[in-house]
N, C-alpha and C positions, 0 to 999 in steps of 0.2 A: 816528080820524085816522091817515092813512098818509102817510109822507114818505120818499121814496126817494133824496133828493139826497145823503145821507151814505154811501150805498153806493158801492163802486167800480163804475165803469161800463166795460164793454169798449169800447174805442175803437180802431178800426183793427187789431183782433186783439191789442192789448196790454192786459194787466190793469192799468189805471191809471184815474185820474179823468179826466173830460172836460177837454180842454185849457183851457177857459174857466173851469173851476171852481176857486175858491181857498179853499174852506172855508165853514163856517157856524157860527153860535153863537146862543144865546138871550140876548136883551138883558135889562136889569134889569127892564123892564116886561113880560117874558115874551113878547116877540115874536121870531119867527125871522128872523134876518138872514143872507142868502146873499151871499157874497163872490164877485165875478166879475172877471176881467181886463178884460172888455168888457161893461159893463152896459147894452147897447143894449136898447130895448124888445122887440125880437124875441127876444134871448137871455133876458131876464127872463121872457118869456112861456113859454119852454121850461121853465124851472125851476118856474114856477107850476103848470105842467101835471104836474110830477113829484109834487106834493103834492095830495092829495085832502082836501077839507073842512078846510083850514088857512087861516084868514083872516088878513089883515094881514101878508103876507110883506114884509120889507124887503130892499132890495138895496144893496150898496155896491161901488163899483169900486176895485180895488186893482192893484198892479203885478205881483205874482208869483202864478202859479197854484199850486195845491196840489201838483201834480206837480213843479214847480220847487222848491218848499219841501222835498219829500221828497228830491229829489236833493241839495239843499243840506245837509240833515241827514246824508245818507250821506257827503257830502264832509267835513263837520265831523268825523264819527267816524273817518274814514280819515286825514285830513291835519292836523287842528287839535287835537282833544281830546288831552290828555296826562295826566300824573300829577295835575295840579291840577284836572282835570275832575271835577265832582260830578254834573251831570245835563245833558241836552240834550233839547230838544223843539221842536215846531212851535207857534208862537203864532199862531193864525189871526186873532185880533183885531188884532194889530199887523202881521200879514202878514210875519213873519220867523221865523228860527230862533234860539232862546235857548240860550246855552251858559253853564252855571253853573260857576264856578271857586271854589276855596277860597283866598281871599286877594285883597284889593283890588289889590295890586301884582303881579298875576299876569304871568308872562312871556308869557302868551297875548295880553296887550294889545298888545305890540309885534309879536307874530307876526301878529295880525289885520290889521295895516297892509298886509300883503302880499295880503290877500284882500278889499280894499275893495269889489269889485264884487259880492260875495255878500251877501244879506240876513241877516247874522249879527250878533247883539248879545250881548256878554259881560256877565254880571252876577255880583256876589259872592254866594255861597251857602254856608251852613254844610253840610258833608257829612252825609248821612243815615247812620244806623246801624241795621242790622236787629237786631231783638231775638231772641236765640237762647234756646232752651228749656234750662233747667238740669236735668240729670238728678239726681234725688234717690236717695240710697242710705243704708244704715245707716252712720253715721259722718260724714254731711254736716255741716260746721260751721254752726251757727246762732248768732245773737246771744245769748250767755249759755249756750248749751247745745250738745249734740251730738245729732243725729237718731238715733233708735233703729232704725226700719225703716219701710218703706212698706207700704201695704195698703188695706183698705177698712173702712168703718164704716157700717152700716145702708144699704148700697148706694151710698155715696159714697166717692170717693178720699180717703184719709186717711193720716196718719203717726202713729207712736207714739213717745213719749219718757217722761222722768220727769215726775212731777207736782209735786215740791216747787219752790216759787218761782213757780208758775204759777197762774192762775185761769181759770175758764170765761170766754170772751170775749176772752182775750188773743190778740194777733197774733204769729205766728212769722215771723221774718225771716232770710233768708240772710245769713251773715256776709260773703260775697264781695262783695255789692253792696247790702246792706241792703234788698233787695226783700221786701215782704210777700207771703207765699204761702199761709198757712193760718191758721185760727182755732181756738182750743181750744174743744172742745164738751163734753169730759168731763175732769175732773181729780180725782185721788184722792191725798191726802196730808194726814192729819189726826192729831192727838194721840190715842193709844190706839186707832187704827184700823189696818186691814190695808192693805198695799201702797202703792206709789209709782209712779203712772203718769198720763199725760195722752194724750188722743187729740185730734188737730186735723184738721179736714177742709180740703181744698184749696179755696182761693178760686176763684170763677168768673173765668176769664180769666188766671189766674196762669201765667206762662211756665215751667212745670216739668213734667217727666215722671217718673213713678214707675218704679222698677226693683226687682228682687228681689236686689239686690246689697248686701253689707256689706263694709266695709273690712277688709283683713287686713294682714299685715306687709309684703307686696310689692305687691299689687294689690287685687283684689276676690274675694270668695267668693260664689257663687250660693246663695241660700236656696231650698230645695225643699220644706221642710215647717216647720210650727209645732209646737213641743212641746206636748203635751197633759198633761204631767206634769212635776213638778220633777225635775231630774237627781239621781241617787243620790249620796250621800256618797262621796267618792273620785273622782268624775267630773272630767274636765278640761273647762274651758270657756275660750273666747276672748272678749276684750273689746276695744273700740276707743273711744277718746276723743280729742277734738281737741287736748287739752293735752299728752298724752304719747304718743299713738299706740296701737300694738297691744300687748296684754298677754295673758298666759296665767295661769290659776290653777286651783286644785283646790277642789272643793266640800267644805266642812268641816261645814256644818250646814244643814238645810232648814227648821228651825223656829227662827227668830231674831227676837229683839226688838232693834230698832235705836234707839238714843237719839241724836237730833240736837241737840247742844248749841247749835248756832248758831241754829236756828229754834225750839228748845224743844219738839220733837215726839218722842214715843215711838211708833215705827212697828212694827207686827207683820207677820209673813208674808214677810219678806225672806229671801233665801238668802245665807249667809255663805260667802265663799271666801278662800283664801290665795294670794297672788301666788307665782308661781315665784321661786326664788332670784334675787336681783338686780333684781327688778321693784320700782320705786318707786311711791309713792302718786301718784294722779292729781290734777292741779291743777284750778283753777276752769275751768268750761266743758265738762268731760267728762260732766257729768250728763246722763243720757238716752241715752247711747251704747249700741250693740248688744252683747248677750251671746249667744254662739252656740257650737255645737260641730259640727264638720263642716259639713253643709248644713242644720242644724236651728237655728231661732231659739228662744232660751230666755227672753229678757227684756231689760230695760233697766237700765243702771247707775245706782245711787243715789249711792254715794260710797265713800271709803276712809279709813282712819286714817293719819296721818302717820308713825306708828311702829307696828310690830307686823305689818305686811305683809298686812293684810286688806282686802277690799272686799266690798260688798253689792250685790245686784241684786234687782229685782222681777220675779217670773215672769210670762211673757206669758199663760199660761192663766188668770190672774186678771183679765184685761182683758175685760169682757163686750162682745160685739158687734163686736170688732175681729178681723180676719183678716189675717195677714201675706201679702204678695204672694209667690207661690211659682213664678211663671212669668215669663219675660221680657216 
């Protein structure tokens, strides 16, 4: 089947539709209906000849040609559409130009009285909103948690954070808009076992992009490598959590047994650090946040004590199969 009537036809040297053509559409019973300003038998035959092997073409005579509707649409956009405008288009079925406005009592209703000779119809329409992609970074606020970092897991885009309070199959949601974007596929935090981490793969179609950034005290730090070893005692590390923001501490022990009185879990393999003087304990929601030094990612935050000035994190090299994103 070949049908040429929907293509622009050169007429008199101008790149426009034929003067008699007013559009075409497919009917509910799958018939082609051609709209003409003059639906004479001779003109109808001309358009039947445009289509090869297309049976049962319908014709309808209307007032305005498609070229006139295009000019009307241009006129609308130049003279009529204003701040209340939501969309505008040519409606070939009704042979007019539709102008959507946000609000039934639009000021355009009175304005349109001045242009009664034009085939323009105003209708109320809720404005559309484009969906923008959210950039993920270490420190992104999540519902109940802070994102540790972006990367990959077994060939899929993924993120890493803490494991406590999560289970495999759980959904991660952005705090900003409650949008679901990832599903937990690996979770580790159990009594008398090592480490505290979770890996979640990005959902198909999720409006997020992954970055190699982590939040710092002013803006963001780029991560260019993932630590393959636990930082030495006396090393300085940085941490970010959504409840208290940026913090700095010193590694005090790399072989720590951590007792979680809230969940009743004794966790091995965490790194114990001491906050710099003046740094307070982090509140709820900071769990999972990034721990790093310079441009090196070291792990994810587990928790801190309310007095004593200590915090703990789980080392990233203990997360099998996960690789931190190290390029933009």
